[in-house]
C-alpha angles and dihedrals in degrees: 000000000000134000093289091054092049091049091049090049092051091047091049092050092047091048092050092048091049091049093050091046091050091051091048091050091048091052090048090050091050091050090049092049091048091050091049092049091049090050091050091050091049090049092049091048091050092049092047091051091049091050091049091050092048091048091050090050092049092049092047091050090047092051092047096046102036108038121072115244096260095176093065095058095045122088114255092255091061098041093085091050090049092050091051091048090053091051091051091049090053091054092060095061123081116240094198125024113184092201090062098045104031105024126229119331116272092243092065 
């Protein structure tokens, strides 16, 4: 095998080692990017949940402080109907509206 063969063998081994190292670094980079993306999604989900809870608290405080206590002036036979009507009214309002908290989608 002469000097040229030995040099080619060393170059081939070095090239293979560099290729394997590059692949390992690429996989590590992909795992790191996936972990960062997962952390961002968890953070966004946590923030969204907190916003929904805050909005629900604000709406509950608003209902308690702004609306007159209708159930107290109604006869006992109509209090149950009034309570059901209030529950149905609450179902019609959105607790979380992405357009309010996050703005329009990026594609618009």
